[in-house]
C-alpha positions in Angstrom: 156.0 99.9 153.8 153.7 101.0 156.6 152.6 98.3 159.0 150.4 98.4 162.1 150.1 95.6 164.6 147.4 95.5 167.2 147.6 93.4 170.3 146.2 93.0 173.8 142.7 91.8 173.0 141.0 88.9 174.8 138.0 87.7 176.8 137.0 89.8 179.8 134.0 89.9 182.1 131.7 92.9 182.1 133.2 95.6 184.2 136.7 94.5 183.5 139.6 96.2 181.7 142.0 95.6 178.9 144.8 97.6 177.3 145.3 97.4 173.6 148.5 98.4 171.8 149.1 99.4 168.2 152.7 99.4 167.1 153.7 101.0 163.8 156.7 100.6 161.5 157.6 102.1 158.1 156.4 105.5 159.1 157.7 108.5 161.0 155.2 107.7 163.7 155.5 111.0 165.7 154.1 113.0 162.7 150.7 111.3 162.4 147.3 111.2 164.0 146.4 107.6 165.0 142.8 106.3 165.2 141.2 103.4 166.9 138.2 101.8 165.3 136.1 98.8 166.1 133.7 96.5 164.3 131.2 94.5 166.3 129.4 91.4 165.1 126.9 92.4 162.4 127.8 96.1 162.7 129.7 98.6 160.6 133.2 99.7 161.5 133.0 102.8 163.8 135.6 105.1 165.2 136.4 104.9 168.8 139.1 107.4 169.6 141.9 109.4 168.0 145.0 111.1 169.2 147.0 114.0 167.8 150.6 113.4 166.6 152.1 114.9 169.8 149.6 113.3 172.1 148.3 116.5 173.5 144.8 116.2 172.3 142.4 113.2 172.3 138.9 112.6 171.1 136.4 109.9 171.9 133.2 108.6 170.5 130.2 109.1 172.9 129.8 105.4 173.5 133.3 105.1 175.1 133.9 108.6 176.6 134.8 108.4 180.2 135.7 104.7 180.0 138.4 104.5 177.4 141.7 106.4 177.3 143.9 106.7 174.3 147.6 107.6 174.7 150.9 107.2 172.7 154.5 106.7 173.2 156.3 108.1 170.2 159.6 106.7 171.3 158.1 103.2 171.0 156.0 103.9 167.9 153.0 102.7 169.9 149.5 103.9 170.7 147.5 102.5 173.5 143.8 102.2 174.2 143.0 101.6 177.9 139.5 100.2 178.2 137.8 100.2 181.6 134.3 99.3 182.7 133.9 97.1 179.7 130.4 96.2 178.5 129.1 93.4 176.3 128.4 96.1 173.7 132.2 96.7 173.5 132.7 93.3 172.0 134.3 93.9 168.6 137.5 93.6 166.6 139.6 96.7 167.3 141.7 98.2 164.7 144.2 101.1 164.6 144.8 103.2 161.5 147.1 105.9 160.2 146.6 108.0 157.1 149.9 108.5 155.1 148.6 109.5 151.7 146.4 106.4 151.9 144.9 104.9 155.0 146.7 101.9 156.5 145.0 99.4 158.9 146.3 96.8 161.2 144.9 93.2 161.2 142.8 93.9 164.3 142.6 92.3 167.8 139.4 90.7 169.1 137.9 91.9 172.3 135.1 89.9 173.8 133.2 91.1 176.9 131.1 88.3 178.3 130.3 86.6 181.6 
């Protein structure tokens, strides 16, 4: 059974930074693309970033490009999202997902950017 667990969220002031983690089990992690999504209050879920299975290529939504960095450690079955220069508009629940015949989602981790 595939399971994803996100962690690292919290309350941070504008301009601050957080690093999120997504740890997977029940899947040969190194074989799969991993996505980060987020859902802000009253908004639809949107993709934030994704990383190829070997970590050599990364892609970002325009809203976060230049501020967020996605990376992975396949030995630890973990993908990270380093978030810098955070803005109030980044406030959301952040989710990771993996598609293994079907799409699996973690439970999410709350990020709140507020002074």
